[in-house]
Residue frames relative to the residue before (quaternion, step in Angstrom):
aa qw qx qy qz dx dy dz
X 1.0000 0.0000 0.0000 0.0000 0.00 0.00 0.00
X 0.6515 0.5198 -0.3198 0.4507 3.60 0.98 -0.83
X 0.6185 0.5489 -0.3407 0.4474 3.55 1.07 -0.74
X 0.6511 0.5142 -0.3127 0.4625 3.59 0.96 -0.84
X 0.6666 0.4953 -0.3020 0.4682 3.59 0.90 -0.89
X 0.6407 0.5238 -0.3193 0.4617 3.56 1.00 -0.81
X 0.6583 0.5078 -0.3028 0.4659 3.59 0.97 -0.87
X 0.6349 0.5229 -0.3325 0.4614 3.62 1.00 -0.79
X 0.6511 0.5059 -0.3183 0.4678 3.60 0.95 -0.81
X 0.6415 0.5191 -0.3263 0.4611 3.60 0.98 -0.78
X 0.6626 0.4976 -0.3061 0.4686 3.58 0.96 -0.84
X 0.6154 0.5508 -0.3461 0.4450 3.57 1.04 -0.73
X 0.6728 0.4816 -0.2866 0.4830 3.58 0.95 -0.85
X 0.6257 0.5430 -0.3331 0.4503 3.56 1.06 -0.75
X 0.6591 0.5023 -0.3263 0.4548 3.61 0.90 -0.80
X 0.6092 0.5415 -0.3537 0.4590 3.59 1.08 -0.65
X 0.6516 0.5007 -0.3099 0.4782 3.58 0.96 -0.83
X 0.6344 0.5291 -0.3338 0.4540 3.59 0.98 -0.81
X 0.6491 0.5046 -0.3231 0.4687 3.60 0.94 -0.83
X 0.6463 0.5193 -0.3227 0.4566 3.59 0.95 -0.84
X 0.6587 0.5018 -0.3112 0.4664 3.59 0.97 -0.80
X 0.6320 0.5259 -0.3331 0.4615 3.59 1.00 -0.77
X 0.6559 0.4985 -0.3107 0.4740 3.58 0.96 -0.84
X 0.6419 0.5198 -0.3254 0.4603 3.59 0.97 -0.82
X 0.6520 0.5020 -0.3129 0.4742 3.60 0.94 -0.84
X 0.6310 0.5291 -0.3343 0.4585 3.60 0.99 -0.78
X 0.6563 0.4980 -0.3157 0.4707 3.60 0.96 -0.81
X 0.6303 0.5230 -0.3353 0.4655 3.59 1.00 -0.75
X 0.6623 0.5043 -0.3103 0.4591 3.59 0.93 -0.87
X 0.6361 0.5072 -0.3280 0.4801 3.58 1.00 -0.77
X 0.6380 0.5282 -0.3246 0.4566 3.58 0.98 -0.78
X 0.6512 0.5022 -0.3101 0.4771 3.57 0.97 -0.84
X 0.6451 0.5167 -0.3227 0.4612 3.57 0.95 -0.84
X 0.6536 0.5089 -0.3193 0.4602 3.57 0.97 -0.81
X 0.6501 0.5244 -0.3178 0.4488 3.59 1.04 -0.71
X 0.7960 0.3260 -0.1643 0.4829 3.59 0.85 -0.93
X 0.5490 0.6380 -0.3964 0.3666 3.59 1.23 -0.27
X 0.6157 -0.5296 0.4281 0.3965 3.50 -1.28 0.32
X 0.6378 -0.5513 0.3655 0.3946 3.60 -1.13 0.52
X 0.6202 0.5488 -0.3497 0.4379 3.60 1.02 -0.71
X 0.6577 0.4927 -0.3015 0.4834 3.60 0.94 -0.87
X 0.6361 0.5349 -0.3168 0.4570 3.55 1.00 -0.83
X 0.6466 0.5067 -0.3100 0.4786 3.60 0.99 -0.83
X 0.6300 0.5387 -0.3228 0.4569 3.57 1.02 -0.81
X 0.6796 0.4728 -0.2914 0.4793 3.61 0.89 -0.90
X 0.6288 0.5291 -0.3360 0.4602 3.58 1.01 -0.75
X 0.6377 0.5192 -0.3264 0.4661 3.58 1.01 -0.77
X 0.6463 0.5109 -0.3195 0.4682 3.59 0.98 -0.82
X 0.6786 0.4814 -0.2997 0.4668 3.60 0.85 -0.93
X 0.6305 0.5291 -0.3358 0.4580 3.60 0.99 -0.74
X 0.6484 0.5136 -0.3102 0.4686 3.55 0.98 -0.86
X 0.6589 0.5010 -0.3084 0.4687 3.58 0.95 -0.85
X 0.6732 0.5020 -0.2960 0.4552 3.57 0.94 -0.86
X 0.6055 0.5627 -0.3624 0.4306 3.60 1.12 -0.53
X 0.6365 0.5276 -0.3315 0.4545 3.60 1.18 -0.43
X 0.6406 0.5399 -0.3268 0.4373 3.59 1.20 -0.43
């Protein structure tokens, strides 16, 4: 029984790390898009992020 509980706890921590890595990759992709995108697209994304940040 202890082995099963220990394995469940390990998997729970692993899923948290996986989510963090997915978020990090998403931020990297957005950064790359901002670097190579046209200025108009970049302004559009900046406006969206500014609007979202104003709610926080």
